[in-house]
MINUNU-322430 format. One line per field, with one value per residue (C-alpha): residue number from 1; x, y negated, z; residue in one letter. Coordinates in steps of 0.25 Angstrom, whole numbers. Layout:
roke NUM/...
x X/...
y Y/...
z Z/...
torvo A/...
# end
This chain:
roke 1/2/3/4/5/6/7/8/9/10/11/12/13/14/15/16/17/18/19/20/21/22/23/24/25/26/27/28/29/30/31/32/33/34/35/36/37/38/39/40/41/42/43/44/45/46/47/48/49/50/51/52/53/54/55/56/57/58/59/60/61/62/63/64/65/66/67/68/69/70/71/72/73/74/75/76/77/78/79/80/81/82/83/84/85/86/87/88/89/90/91/92/93/94/95/96/97/98/99/100/101/102/103/104/105/106/107/108/109/110/111/112/113/114/115/116/117/118/119/120/121/122/123/124/125/126/127/128/129/130/131/132/133/134/135/136/137/138/139/140/141/142/143/144/145/146/147/148/149/150/151/152/153/154/155/156/157/158/159/160/161/162/163/164/165/166/167/168/169/170/171/172/173/174/175/176/177/178/179/180/181/182/183/184/185/186/187/188/189/190/191/192/193/194/195/196/197/198/199/200/201/202/203/204/205/206/207/208/209/210/211/212/213/214/215/216/217/218/219/220/221/222/223/224/225/226/227/228/229/230/231/232/233/234/235/236/237/238/239/240/241/242/243/244/245/246/247/248/249/250/251/252/253/254/255/256/257/258/259/260/261/262/263/264/265/266/267/268/269/270/271/272/273/274/275/276/277/278/279/280/281/282/283/284/285/286/287/288/289/290/291/292/293/294/295/296/297/298
x 0/2/4/14/24/23/24/35/43/40/52/61/52/50/68/69/59/65/78/73/66/74/59/50/39/41/44/33/25/33/30/14/14/22/13/0/7/11/-5/-9/-1/-4/7/5/11/23/34/44/35/47/55/42/39/53/53/38/44/56/50/40/52/58/46/45/57/58/46/54/66/63/56/69/79/66/69/70/85/90/84/86/78/67/73/65/69/77/78/93/94/95/108/112/110/120/117/103/107/117/106/94/106/101/116/114/98/103/113/102/94/106/103/93/81/85/99/94/84/94/105/96/91/103/114/103/94/103/93/100/103/91/81/83/82/67/62/66/66/79/89/100/111/105/103/117/122/113/117/131/130/121/132/144/133/131/143/151/141/137/141/147/135/135/123/116/125/126/139/131/119/131/136/123/119/133/129/115/123/133/122/111/123/132/143/151/164/157/146/159/165/153/152/160/167/161/146/135/122/108/95/80/70/65/61/49/59/74/82/97/96/108/118/128/142/152/155/154/142/135/139/134/121/118/119/111/98/99/100/85/80/71/72/60/67/70/81/79/90/83/89/85/89/100/107/107/97/91/77/74/59/53/37/38/40/53/60/72/80/94/100/117/127/139/153/163/158/155/143/144/130/117/104/92/78/68/57/45/41/53/50/37/41/54/47/45/56/55/60/70/76/82/77/87/97/89/78/73/66/61
y 0/-15/-17/-7/-10/-25/-21/-11/-21/-32/-32/-34/-44/-53/-53/-55/-67/-72/-74/-80/-91/-93/-91/-80/-90/-91/-77/-72/-83/-75/-61/-65/-73/-60/-49/-57/-55/-40/-38/-44/-33/-19/-12/0/-9/-13/-3/-8/-14/-19/-25/-32/-39/-42/-51/-56/-60/-65/-72/-80/-83/-90/-98/-100/-106/-115/-121/-120/-127/-141/-140/-134/-146/-155/-146/-154/-151/-138/-126/-113/-99/-95/-86/-71/-60/-47/-33/-31/-22/-31/-33/-19/-25/-34/-41/-42/-48/-59/-62/-67/-73/-88/-90/-83/-89/-103/-100/-94/-108/-116/-106/-111/-102/-92/-92/-87/-78/-71/-70/-64/-54/-50/-52/-48/-39/-33/-36/-35/-48/-43/-39/-53/-59/-52/-59/-73/-74/-77/-67/-58/-68/-78/-73/-66/-81/-84/-73/-75/-93/-89/-77/-90/-100/-90/-81/-98/-103/-89/-88/-76/-68/-56/-49/-48/-38/-32/-43/-55/-53/-54/-67/-72/-67/-74/-88/-88/-86/-95/-107/-105/-104/-115/-107/-116/-108/-96/-103/-110/-96/-90/-100/-99/-113/-115/-112/-118/-120/-122/-128/-127/-135/-140/-153/-148/-144/-149/-144/-148/-152/-151/-139/-142/-136/-132/-124/-136/-142/-130/-128/-142/-139/-125/-130/-141/-133/-124/-135/-140/-124/-123/-111/-104/-103/-88/-81/-70/-62/-58/-55/-67/-66/-55/-62/-64/-74/-78/-83/-95/-92/-104/-104/-90/-96/-96/-111/-107/-96/-96/-86/-83/-84/-73/-70/-64/-66/-80/-89/-97/-99/-103/-104/-110/-111/-120/-122/-115/-114/-105/-95/-91/-77/-76/-65/-55/-47/-46/-34/-38/-29/-28/-18/-7/-5/-4/-16/-20/-8/7
z 0/-1/12/15/6/11/25/22/16/24/34/20/16/26/28/14/16/29/22/11/18/34/40/45/45/29/26/32/23/11/15/15/3/-2/5/-3/-17/-14/-10/-23/-32/-35/-25/-39/-48/-40/-41/-29/-20/-11/-22/-27/-12/-12/-25/-19/-6/-12/-23/-12/-3/-12/-14/0/2/-8/-2/11/6/7/21/27/21/30/43/54/60/58/51/56/50/58/66/66/78/71/78/83/72/62/64/58/45/45/31/37/49/45/32/44/53/55/49/38/35/36/25/16/19/11/-1/-11/-12/-24/-18/-5/-12/-19/-9/2/-9/-12/-1/11/3/-9/-22/-34/-41/-51/-41/-36/-48/-50/-39/-40/-54/-58/-69/-61/-67/-59/-46/-48/-48/-37/-28/-30/-27/-14/-9/-11/-3/8/9/12/22/29/44/51/56/66/69/82/92/106/105/101/111/122/117/117/130/134/129/133/148/145/141/151/161/157/155/146/143/140/131/123/123/116/104/92/89/78/83/79/85/75/79/74/80/66/73/82/95/100/93/86/73/69/69/81/78/88/101/110/103/103/116/122/115/119/134/133/126/137/148/142/143/153/164/159/147/142/135/126/118/103/89/78/63/67/79/92/99/109/113/120/127/136/140/133/120/112/112/104/98/96/87/89/77/83/79/85/96/97/93/80/79/85/79/88/84/91/80/84/71/69/83/81/76/84/93/83/77/62/54/45/32/20/14/13/4/-8/-4/-16/-21/-11
torvo M/A/E/D/A/F/T/E/H/R/P/L/L/F/T/I/A/Y/E/M/L/G/S/A/A/D/A/E/D/V/L/Q/E/S/Y/L/R/W/R/A/V/D/P/A/T/V/E/H/P/R/A/Y/L/V/R/T/V/T/R/Q/A/L/N/H/L/R/A/V/K/A/R/R/E/E/Y/V/G/T/W/L/P/E/P/I/R/T/A/P/D/V/S/E/D/A/I/L/A/E/S/V/S/M/A/M/M/L/V/L/E/T/L/N/P/T/E/R/A/V/F/V/L/H/D/V/F/G/Y/T/H/G/E/I/A/A/S/I/G/K/T/D/V/T/V/R/Q/I/A/H/R/A/R/R/H/V/H/A/R/R/R/R/F/E/P/D/S/D/T/G/R/A/I/V/Q/R/F/L/V/A/V/T/T/G/E/V/R/E/L/M/D/L/L/A/P/D/V/V/Q/F/S/D/G/G/G/K/V/V/A/A/R/R/P/I/N/G/R/D/D/V/A/R/F/V/L/G/V/V/R/T/A/T/A/A/T/R/V/E/H/A/T/Y/N/G/M/P/A/A/R/F/V/S/D/G/R/L/D/W/L/V/A/F/E/I/H/D/G/R/I/T/G/L/Y/G/V/R/N/P/D/K/L/H/R/A/E/T/V/L/P/L/D/R/G/G/H/Q/P/W/K/P
# end
């Protein structure tokens, strides 16, 4: 049945849409639009349902991305991807974990929509240039050129990435203890010299509007944030976007979510999201899928 095919491939379709859009809400909209299109088709006429659905989602996501691009350019403060809660075992797939990491999603945001679609489909999901060409209405040669350009752009900007692990979670725990107890020396030891703090409030809540660079300034910032927290604030550990993260809950409401980028035993990036519009879906663990070794056709 049509519903069965869509449900079976939903994690793959969501992952593609999310990586193309950087927003779980927008990805869900794309899946809804794609589902309605799928329902209007006679399944008996579709030889490879997964390939058909991937093409449909890709096209809908491209249209959606082009529409939201201008809005993001007018975003108040730093724009960060909508964080998605991921299962700890997502780190077992290193390619998947890095592709949904905050750092990589920010790099993907610097590509134009077509470049982003080609890079995601080829380098993350393993589709051939010919398969991608059929999805986006380009020739094989053009897609190959776009892929080369996008890959060069991404590799020049990608940050070092280590997926969530017991070691990473232990470093985050030490960081939280140091911050809450005011152990400045321990805090400085845990931060890399070139650490960067990103904050996304969307202009709706108080948050730094520009990235904060360097160990001294980041330490000063996080210590200042902790001083504003109430005694009722509860800290919870979790995994978001394949990264160790901390959830700051006040009065039963998620107020702040921080994902930590760690390399060689030190924190190199903190990605803090406070925009309430991006925290609505933060409670649910979302299954992600790259579709196996032959993702295009079953």
